[in-house]
N, C-alpha and C positions, 0 to 999 in steps of 0.2 A: 503496500500499499504508500509504503513509504517512497521508495521510487517515482511514482507514479505520482504523488504529489511534487517533488522535486521537476520532474521534465516539466508538467503543468506549469508551474510556479516560473521555469525559466523562459517562457514566451512562445511554448508551446499552442498554449490557448489563444495566444491570438493570430496565429496561422490557420487553429482549425477555422478560427472565428472568419477569418479574413476569407477562407475557402468557401466557407458556407457563403457570406455575401457576396462573392462572386457566383456563385452557381444561381441563388435567387435573382443576381443583377442579368444576367447572362438568359435567362427563362423568361423577364420580362421585356426584354429586349428582343428576344424571339417572337412573342406575343404580339407586340408592337406592330413588327415586321411584316407578321398575317395579315394584320386588322389594318396596313397601312394602303393608301389607292394610288395606283401605278399610273402615274401619268405618261401620254404620249408624249417622248421627246422632238425634239424640235432647233434644227438648226439656228442659231440666235444669229439673223441676219444683217443686227447692227454691227455687230461685228466682222464684216466682211462676206467673201463669197464662197460660194460650193467648188474649188477648185479642182478638174482631174485633167490628167497631165492626156496630152494630147500628142503622138509620133508623128503623126503625119493628118494636115486638114484636106479635106475632100476637096475644097476649092481654094482659090489661094485666099487667104486673111491676113488682115494688120490688126496691128497691138491697137488694141484700146487707148492707151496713154500715148503711146509715142508715135503712133500712128508708122511704125515700118513694116514693113510685110515678115510676115513670117516664114523663113525659109528653113528651120531645123525645128517644125513643132512648137510648142508652147503649152499653158497652160489656158482650160476653158471654163468658162463658170457655168455648169450643168444646171443652174437657173434660170439665169437673165439671158445667158450666153455671149457675155462678151467674152474677147480672147484677147491675150497678153501673153510677152513672151516673160521666162523665167527673173528676170532683174525689174522688171513692172507691177509683179504683185502686189506690193506692200502700198503702193502707193493708188493702184486700183482699189483694193479694199479704203481706201482713204479718199479719194476721189471721184469713185464713180459708187450710186449705192445700187446695191443690190435689189433684186424685185423681191417686194415684201411677202412675207407670209401673212403678217397682220396688220391692220392700220389703227388708227383712232379717229382716221375719218368718215363721217358716214358716208362720204361721194368717193366715185370711184373712179381714180384717173386712170388714164396711161401708162406707161411706164416704156419710154423711149428707150432703144438703147442704137449706138449710131455704128453704121457700118456694118460689113458682112454678111450682106443678104445673102437668103438664097437664090440659085441662077432663077433667072427670067423672073424677078420680083415685079408686080406690077404696083404701080403707086394707085394709090386709093383717093387721091382727089383728080388727079388727072388722067389716069387710066391708061398711062404710057410706063414702058421700062424703067426699074428705078434699080438703083445698084451696083451698073454695070460698070461706072469709071475703075479703073486702076490706083484708085486711093481710097480712104476709110473715108465713106460718103453715106448720106443720106439714112434714115431711121426705119427701123422696125419696133411694135410694142410687143413686150415678152408676154400680155395677157390674150389679147384680140388675135394676136401676128400679122395685124395689117401693116405696110410699108407704105413707105411714103418721101417722096424727095424733099431735102434740104427747104426748098426754097417754097413747096409746098405745105408745110408743115403750120405755118400759121394759121392755116386756111382749113386745118384738122378742130372738132370739137373738143373739148378736154376731157368731158367724159367718156370712158369705156367701156361697151357694151358687152364685154368678152369675147366678142366674137362667136363664130359659128357653133362654136362647144361651150357654151354659157352655162348648158344645163348638168354639163360634167364638172363644172368647177367651182370650187368655196371662193367665193372671193372675200378675200382678206381684210376688207373694213365688217365681216360676218364674223371674223375667231378672234379671242381676249386671249391674251396669253399671261402665264404667269412665270415670274423672271426668277428663280432659285440661284440665292449667292451662293458657289462652295468654297470647297478650299482652295487653297493658291490664288484668291480672289476671280477665279473661272464663273460664269453665271451658264444655267442653264436654263433652256424655255421649255414651258410645257403647255400642254392645248389645256387651259381650262373650261370654255364653253365655246359651243358655236351655235348662230343666228340663221333663222331662214331668212334668204336674202329675196323674198317673196317673190320667184321669178315665175310659180303656176305648178303647176302639178308635174309637167313634164321634167323639173329640175330633178336630177337623181345624182350627186354628186359620184363621182368615181372614185374610188380607193385602189391603187394598183399595189402589187402584193408580191414581194419577189424575195429569194434567197442568194445574197449578194456571194456568198461563199461556196454554194453547190457547183459542180462541175466548172464549166469556162464561164466567159463575163458576159454569158448573155443579160442574165436577169440585172447586172448592174447597168450593161445599157440600154435595159428596157424601162429601168428606174431611172436615167438621165433623161431620156427621151419624156417620161412623163413629168417630171418636175419641170421641163422648158415648156408645157404647154397646158400644164394645170399649176396648182399651187402646190408646194413642195412639200407640204406638210400631207398630201395625198399620194407619195409615194413611200412605201415602208418596206424597209429593208428586214426579212428575217433573220440575218446576222446580229443584228442589233437587239429586236423587240421582237418580244413570240404574237402570237396572233392576235391574243386576245388583246394585249394592248395595241396592235395595231386595229383592232375592229372597234378600240373606243369612240372613233370617230360615229359610227352608225350609232352608239348607245347615246353621244350626245346629239343625234340628231334621231331622238328617238320616233317623232311625228313624221319620219321622213326616210321613205326608201333609199337607200344607198345602192349603188352598183359595185360591184366587186370584180377585178383583173389581177388573177393569180398565175402569175409567169413560172413555172416550173413542172416537175413532173407528177407523176399519180400520188407520190408521196408526198408531196408540199400541197398537193393540192387537197388531200384527207386532214394534213393537220390544221390546215384553216376551214374545212367543214367540219371539223371536231370542236373546234374554237366557236364554231355559229351557233353548233349546238349548245353548248355550253353557256353561253350569254344568253341565250333566252331571249331573242331579241323580239319587241312586237312587232316590226315588218321585217321580214329576212331578206338579205340584200339579194339582187340582180347577181348572180354569178357566172363570169365568163374567164376564159382560161386562153393560156399562149403556152403551148406544150413547149418544153425545154428538157434536154436530155431522151432516156428512151422511159419504153411502158406508157406510153400515154394511152391507157385502153381508153379511160372517160373521154377526154379531148377528142379522140378518133369517134368516140361511138355519138357526139352529140354535135360533130358537124364542125371542131375547130383545129381537125387535120395532125399528122401525127408529129410534125415537128414544125416550128416556127420557120419565117422563108428566110433565106441567108442577110437579107439587108431591114432592119426595121421600118415601113411606115407608119409611124404612130398616129398620122391623121387620119391613116384608111382603116387602122384597128380601132379606131372611136367611132368612125364611121359604121363599121362592121356593128360594132356593140350597141350600135343605135337603131339598124335596122334588123337586128337577131329579135327573135321569138324568146317569151318566157317560159317553161314548161316546170312543174313540178316533177321534182325527182324521190321515191323511197329509199333512202339509204339507211340502213339496220334501223329501220321504223320511225327513220327522221325524215321528214318532209325539206327539200331545199330549191330554192328558185334558181335554175342554172339558166341560162341565156341559151341558146340554139342558134347555131350558123347557122 
């Protein structure tokens, strides 16, 4: 008995007490972690652009900062579409605003980007070719995709209608973000709420989901194309966030039927459909597929093909989704709304 009392008096009691406190603390932290709300993470567009490296541009391109031609590749913002060389990246982040994910203003204005227009672009004002000169010239709106001569720009209305694919887009002035300050003075934006833009019953925003780390880089190219034509928040990489988090947009738009575009094979599609089932959404999203990899049995059976074409035309994909018919699919005693091509 006396040796035990000696050990107890020499500090062993403090060790046991701290150990008990540690176990209780870890349990409390685990309970809070399980109950916490997981928000959809968004790139903080106020801090600059979302750059991706381009080895060779399909068409002759110029740096949006120094305006020199990019001979040996460069960097591309896959949200607003500006091109720069590696030396001008920091200047571009400071001088050129990226296409916003969220806006506090109630009005929706064009987001004009100078130069590097698609081939055979037509001016929305004078209806003649623009962007054909061999220097950085003319403008394109990152939202409605309209192109216009620099001299015709003053004749354009300030407000943007979001163009042909407005019924697929979540306007930035309808999204409210929450900025969470993190360690090392870094901030992270989360989607807090989404308002209905009052576009009518035809408005069914599209959520594009793909796994950027599975197989080749095809899913990355699809997500990049989606960021250019939609709101960047609508393109979600499953390598960063799980499907239940990706589908939070559907839960925030509980009175609106959304559309899903799942880029991947049968495994990725099953992963997303299981998440749809778990969320028990009021309105089941209409789901379309972009088949990647192998074993795309479901995609073949509903008309989306066995594999995506070598070069993606995202505008054509949006038109195909708009023209597709919706039919219910019974999968494991659960009903899903799929878009049949």
